[in-house]
C-alpha positions in Angstrom: 11.3 -5.8 0.0 10.1 -2.9 -2.2 6.7 -3.1 -3.8 5.0 -0.9 -6.4 1.3 -0.3 -6.5 -0.2 0.9 -9.8 -3.6 2.3 -11.0 -4.4 3.8 -7.6 -7.3 6.2 -7.3 -6.0 9.8 -7.7 -7.9 10.8 -4.5 -6.2 8.2 -2.3 -4.2 9.7 0.6 -0.8 8.5 1.6 -2.2 7.4 5.0 -4.9 5.4 3.2 -2.3 3.9 0.9 -0.1 2.8 3.9 -3.1 1.3 5.7 -3.8 -1.1 2.7 -0.4 -2.7 3.3 -0.3 -2.5 7.2 -3.1 -5.1 7.1 -0.6 -7.6 5.7 2.5 -6.8 7.7 4.9 -4.1 8.9 5.5 -1.1 6.6 9.0 0.5 6.8 8.1 3.2 4.3 5.2 4.3 2.1 5.6 6.9 -0.7 2.6 7.9 -2.8 4.0 9.7 -5.9 2.5 13.1 -6.3 2.5 15.6 -9.3 4.9 18.4 -8.4 2.7 21.1 -10.1 -0.8 20.0 -8.9 -0.1 18.1 -5.7 -2.4 15.3 -6.9 -1.4 11.7 -6.8 0.0 10.3 -10.1 -1.8 7.0 -9.3 1.1 4.9 -8.2 3.3 4.5 -5.1 6.0 2.5 -3.4 5.9 0.5 -0.2 8.9 -1.0 1.6 8.2 -4.1 3.8 10.9 -5.7 6.0 10.4 -9.3 5.0 9.8 -11.0 1.7 7.0 -13.1 3.3 5.1 -10.0 4.3 5.6 -8.4 0.9 4.4 -11.5 -0.9 1.4 -11.8 1.3 0.5 -8.1 0.6 1.0 -8.6 -3.2 -1.2 -11.8 -3.2 -3.9 -10.1 -1.1 -4.0 -6.7 -2.9 -3.2 -7.4 -6.6 -6.3 -7.1 -8.7 -8.5 -5.7 -5.9 -10.7 -2.7 -6.4 -10.3 0.5 -4.5 -13.1 2.9 -5.3 -13.5 2.1 -9.0 -9.9 1.4 -9.7 -8.6 -2.2 -10.1 -5.1 -1.9 -8.6 -1.9 -3.8 -9.6 0.6 -4.7 -7.0 4.0 -6.3 -7.7 7.6 -6.3 -6.6 9.4 -3.1 -7.6 12.5 -3.2 -9.8 13.5 0.2 -8.5 15.9 0.2 -5.5 
């Protein structure tokens, strides 16, 4: 199941981003979206988890939590 995470801190690394989700299950892929010109995070990213149960657990645990000073939003992605 593909998940989108929004309102991420701009200084969050892709490794740190993936670690957030690995605490709740297996991560098949993790893509933090970066600005092509600056190389800085755009503040959102996608995570693919193998089962819906793991994805739902990650969404429930992470949605609304604070990372640094940013309150993140985590939900199923509508993008395939």
